[in-house]
C-alpha positions in Angstrom: 0.0 0.0 0.0 1.3 3.4 -1.0 2.3 5.7 1.9 0.2 8.9 1.6 3.1 10.9 2.9 5.3 9.8 0.0 2.5 10.7 -2.6 2.2 14.0 -1.0 5.9 14.7 -1.3 5.8 13.8 -5.0 2.8 16.1 -5.8 4.1 19.3 -4.4 7.3 21.1 -3.4 6.2 22.0 0.1 6.0 19.8 3.2 4.5 20.5 6.6 6.7 19.9 9.7 6.2 19.8 13.5 8.8 21.1 15.9 9.6 18.4 18.4 10.4 21.0 21.0 7.5 23.6 20.9 5.1 21.6 18.7 4.8 24.5 16.2 3.7 23.5 12.7 5.4 25.2 9.7 6.0 24.5 6.0 9.4 23.8 4.3 10.4 23.1 0.7 10.3 19.4 -0.3 14.0 19.4 -1.5 15.4 20.2 2.0 14.9 16.7 3.4 17.8 15.6 5.5 19.0 19.2 6.1 19.0 21.4 9.1 16.2 23.9 9.8 15.6 26.6 12.5 12.1 26.5 14.1 10.5 29.9 13.4 8.7 29.7 16.7 11.4 28.7 19.3 14.6 29.2 17.2 15.7 25.6 17.9 17.9 23.8 15.4 16.1 20.8 13.9 16.9 18.2 11.4 14.5 17.3 8.6 13.9 13.6 8.0 14.8 12.1 4.7 12.3 10.3 2.4 11.6 6.9 3.8 12.7 7.7 7.4 10.2 7.0 10.1 8.8 10.3 11.4 7.5 11.0 14.9 3.7 10.5 15.3 3.0 14.2 15.4 5.1 14.9 12.3 3.4 12.1 10.3 0.0 13.4 11.2 0.9 16.9 10.3 2.4 15.7 7.0 -1.0 14.4 5.8 -2.5 16.9 3.4 -5.7 18.6 4.4 -8.7 18.1 2.2 -8.6 20.5 -0.7 -5.1 21.6 0.2 -3.5 19.6 -2.6 -5.5 21.2 -5.3 -4.7 24.6 -3.9 -1.0 23.9 -4.0 -1.2 22.5 -7.5 -2.7 25.7 -8.6 0.1 27.7 -6.9 2.8 25.5 -8.4 1.7 26.4 -11.9 2.7 30.0 -11.2 6.0 29.3 -9.5 9.2 29.3 -11.4 11.4 26.3 -11.6 14.6 28.3 -11.6 15.9 28.3 -8.0 18.3 31.2 -8.7 15.3 33.5 -9.4 14.0 33.3 -5.9 13.5 36.6 -4.1 15.5 35.3 -1.1 19.0 36.8 -1.1 21.7 34.4 -0.1 24.7 35.7 1.9 26.3 32.4 2.7 26.7 29.4 0.3 25.8 27.1 3.1 22.5 28.8 4.1 19.1 29.3 2.4 16.3 31.6 3.6 12.7 30.8 2.7 10.0 33.3 3.8 10.2 33.4 7.5 12.0 30.1 7.7 15.9 29.9 8.0 17.3 26.7 6.5 20.9 25.6 6.5 22.5 23.0 4.4 25.3 22.5 6.9 25.2 19.2 8.9 23.3 19.9 12.2 26.0 18.1 14.2 28.8 20.5 12.8 26.6 23.5 13.5 25.8 22.4 17.0 29.4 21.8 17.8 30.6 25.1 16.5 27.8 27.0 18.2 26.9 28.8 14.9 23.3 27.9 15.1 22.9 29.6 18.5 23.9 32.9 16.9 21.4 32.7 14.1 18.1 34.5 14.8 15.3 35.2 12.6 14.5 38.9 11.9 10.9 39.6 11.0 9.7 42.7 9.1 13.1 44.1 8.4 13.3 43.8 4.6 15.3 41.4 2.5 18.8 42.8 3.3 18.2 42.8 7.0 17.0 39.2 7.3 20.5 37.8 7.1 22.4 40.3 9.3 23.0 37.5 11.8 25.2 35.8 9.3 27.7 38.6 9.3 30.9 37.6 11.2 32.0 41.1 12.0 33.6 41.6 15.3 32.3 44.2 17.9 35.5 46.3 17.4 34.9 46.5 13.6 31.3 47.7 14.0 32.3 50.3 16.5 35.0 51.5 14.2 32.5 52.1 11.4 30.1 54.0 13.7 32.6 56.6 15.1 34.2 58.8 12.4 37.9 59.3 12.7 37.4 63.1 12.6 35.4 63.0 15.8 38.2 61.2 17.6 40.8 63.8 16.6 38.4 66.6 17.6 37.9 65.0 21.1 41.6 64.7 21.6 42.1 68.4 20.6 39.5 69.5 23.1 41.0 67.5 25.9 44.4 69.1 25.2 42.9 72.6 25.4 41.2 71.7 28.7 44.5 70.5 30.2 46.3 73.7 29.1 43.6 75.9 30.7 43.9 74.1 34.0 47.7 74.4 33.9 47.6 78.1 33.2 45.1 78.6 36.1 47.4 76.8 38.5 50.4 78.8 37.4 48.5 82.1 37.9 47.3 81.0 41.4 50.9 80.5 42.4 51.7 84.1 41.6 49.0 85.4 44.0 50.0 84.7 47.6 47.4 84.6 50.3 47.3 87.0 53.2 48.2 84.4 55.9 51.5 83.7 54.1 52.7 87.3 54.3 54.9 88.1 57.2 54.9 91.5 58.9 58.6 91.8 57.9 58.2 91.3 54.2 61.2 92.3 52.1 59.7 94.4 49.4 61.4 94.4 45.9 62.7 97.7 44.7 60.3 99.8 42.6 61.2 99.9 38.9 59.7 101.5 35.9 58.5 98.1 34.7 54.7 97.8 35.0 54.7 94.2 36.2 57.3 94.7 38.9 55.5 97.9 40.1 52.2 96.1 40.3 53.8 93.3 42.2 55.4 95.7 44.6 52.1 97.5 45.3 50.3 94.1 45.9 52.9 93.0 48.4 52.7 96.4 50.2 48.9 96.1 50.5 49.2 92.6 51.9 51.8 93.7 54.4 49.5 96.6 55.5 46.6 94.2 56.0 48.7 91.8 57.9 49.9 94.6 60.2 46.3 95.7 60.8 45.2 92.2 61.6 48.0 91.9 64.2 46.7 95.0 65.9 43.1 93.5 66.0 44.4 90.3 67.6 46.3 92.3 70.2 43.2 94.4 71.0 41.0 91.4 71.8 43.8 89.8 73.9 44.2 92.9 76.1 43.2 92.3 79.7 43.5 95.8 81.1 42.9 99.4 80.1 46.6 100.1 80.2 47.1 97.3 77.6 44.4 98.8 75.4 45.4 102.5 75.3 48.5 102.1 73.0 46.3 100.1 70.5 43.6 102.8 70.2 43.4 105.9 68.0 43.7 109.1 70.1 40.5 111.0 70.8 39.3 113.7 73.2 38.6 112.3 76.7 39.2 108.7 75.4 40.6 107.2 78.6 37.7 108.5 80.6 35.2 107.1 78.1 36.9 103.7 78.2 36.9 103.5 82.0 33.2 104.4 82.1 32.4 101.9 79.3 34.2 98.9 80.8 32.5 99.3 84.2 29.5 97.5 82.6 31.2 95.6 79.8 33.7 92.7 80.1 37.4 93.0 79.2 38.6 91.4 77.1 35.6 91.2 74.8 34.2 87.6 75.2 32.2 87.9 72.0 35.2 87.8 69.7 35.4 84.8 67.4 37.8 85.8 64.6 38.6 88.1 61.7 37.0 87.8 58.2 40.4 88.2 56.5 39.0 88.3 53.0 36.8 91.4 53.9 39.7 93.7 54.5 39.6 96.9 52.5 42.3 99.6 52.2 41.0 103.2 52.0 42.5 106.6 51.6 45.7 105.2 50.0 46.3 102.7 52.7 45.9 105.2 55.6 42.7 103.5 56.7 41.6 99.8 56.8 38.1 98.4 57.3 37.6 94.8 58.2 34.8 92.6 59.5 35.0 91.0 62.9 33.2 87.7 63.4 31.3 87.4 66.7 30.3 84.2 68.6 26.6 84.8 67.9 27.4 84.3 64.1 27.1 88.0 63.3 29.7 90.4 62.1 30.7 94.0 62.9 32.9 96.4 61.1 36.1 97.6 62.7 38.1 100.6 61.4 41.8 101.1 61.8 43.6 104.4 61.0 47.3 104.7 60.5 48.9 106.9 63.1 52.6 107.4 62.4 54.1 104.0 61.6 51.3 101.7 62.9 47.6 101.1 62.6 45.4 101.9 65.6 41.8 101.0 66.2 39.0 103.6 66.2 37.5 102.6 69.5 34.5 104.9 69.6 33.2 103.6 66.2 33.8 100.0 67.3 31.7 100.2 70.5 29.2 102.8 69.1 30.0 105.3 71.8 27.3 108.0 72.6 27.3 110.7 75.2 24.1 109.1 76.6 22.6 105.7 75.9 19.0 105.4 75.0 17.8 104.6 78.5 19.4 107.8 79.9 18.1 109.8 77.1 14.5 108.7 77.8 15.0 109.4 81.4 16.8 112.8 81.3 15.1 114.3 78.2 17.9 116.8 77.5 16.9 120.0 75.8 20.5 120.7 74.7 21.9 118.6 71.8 23.5 115.3 72.7 26.0 113.5 70.4 24.9 109.9 69.6 26.0 107.1 67.2 22.9 105.6 65.7 21.7 103.7 62.6 19.2 105.9 60.7 16.3 104.5 58.8 13.5 106.5 57.1 10.0 105.7 58.4 6.4 107.1 58.7 5.7 107.2 62.5 3.4 110.1 63.5 1.9 110.1 67.0 1.9 112.0 70.3 3.9 115.3 69.8 4.0 114.7 66.0 0.5 113.6 64.9 -0.4 112.6 61.4 -1.7 116.1 60.7 1.9 117.3 60.8 3.2 114.7 58.4 3.4 117.2 55.5 5.8 119.3 57.6 7.9 116.8 59.4 9.9 113.8 58.1 10.3 110.9 60.5 13.4 108.7 61.1 14.0 105.6 63.3 17.2 105.8 65.3 18.7 102.5 66.5 21.5 102.4 69.1 24.3 99.9 69.2 23.6 96.8 71.5 20.2 98.1 72.4 16.8 97.1 71.2 15.1 100.3 72.2 14.7 103.0 69.5 13.9 106.7 69.2 11.7 108.4 66.6 13.5 111.5 65.4 12.0 114.3 63.3 13.3 117.0 61.0 11.5 119.6 58.9 11.1 118.5 55.3 12.3 121.9 54.1 15.4 121.8 56.3 18.8 121.3 54.6 19.4 118.4 57.0 16.7 116.3 55.4 18.6 115.5 52.2 21.6 114.5 54.3 19.5 112.1 56.3 17.6 110.4 53.5 19.4 107.1 52.7 19.9 106.0 49.0 17.0 104.0 47.5 19.1 100.8 47.5 20.3 101.2 51.2 17.6 100.8 53.8 19.6 102.2 56.7 23.1 103.6 57.4 25.2 104.5 60.4 25.6 108.2 61.3 26.7 110.5 64.2 23.9 112.9 65.0 23.1 115.6 67.6 19.6 115.2 69.0 17.4 116.9 71.7 13.9 116.9 73.1 11.4 119.5 72.0 10.3 120.2 75.5 10.3 118.6 78.9 6.7 117.4 78.3 7.7 115.7 75.0 7.1 112.0 74.7 10.2 110.0 75.7 10.4 108.2 72.3 10.3 111.4 70.2 13.3 113.7 69.6 14.4 116.4 67.2 17.5 116.1 65.0 19.6 119.2 65.6 22.6 118.5 63.3 24.6 115.8 61.4 28.1 115.3 62.7 29.3 112.6 60.4 28.1 110.1 57.8 29.4 106.9 59.4 30.6 106.3 62.9 34.3 107.3 62.4 35.1 111.0 63.1 37.7 112.7 60.9 37.9 109.8 58.5 41.0 110.1 56.3 40.2 111.1 52.7 41.9 110.4 49.4 
């Protein structure tokens, strides 16, 4: 009796096959019997049986043609060409054929399995004809990377790296030419001044650093002093200074226990080096400006501006209500406070200012006529909310409210009297 499977092979060029691993059913050309094939479902390498070989039960059942299928295939065979070279499948390896979505190899399965070649072969769906066989290319990873990165880009990256290194080197060299303040000794040997611009600038820079170092030494000595006798040589001379100091340190500790250090980078030379301003860091994390003025060969501290000295503190002023002008160091801020002796009906005539004393939370409200020449001197710039000044103030009458005073005159803009000028 004739085997229906053999008749089916003779009638058409296509066979059905069942994967023994995933049980997927697919079709293959009839002339690939005995060759290797890759399952399109699970990518497993399979071997096709030759004619006459016993097939597994599932393969035999799948190989039986379905009713009506033979006629359909015969109709399609009439339109298929018999020339295998005119197939639309492009071959990249003489040992490999690609049919539709099925990858078939003519190499022995055992050789392919031993070499591991079949593991690298993967089907590529919906990529076009040329992309289906990209897995067959044996290019190395280094070759592919070399094609992707243009040589010009590599040279450009190397050039940018060299420029970056040169910039860093120049910055380091420039930094070495700028010494820091801490490294300058008080006995710096200054190079002679020459007509050369570079040597002259270097000489001036070293001179400035030496002056700042000298001023900082004076500040350190001031805060280490434990008696008034130790303080006096460090202070700038002023009228009645020793008496003021003795009155002040009756209620204030000596040495100053709030000192925490110098903000060295804040030092500023003024008036051609005859005056230096620097910030002092306190233990409450705040800072306060200290001014040193050169007297002869050394810098001395302006003590009155440092402590904010006034002839009367705010408590005494409120209590005594002096009718004669009293000199005070205050921070002046423009405001609109109209009450008691200066009601709101008088606002068009009087300008109000808030006066804040050093180390005191109490304030005074001071008034000056808007038409007075003093008013422009008191008004702070638009970008400065307040500024320190030395004023002379008095009460309007003995019955005046204790918080309201008149401004009699402006002594100084700032807390330093007779500040050296350029």
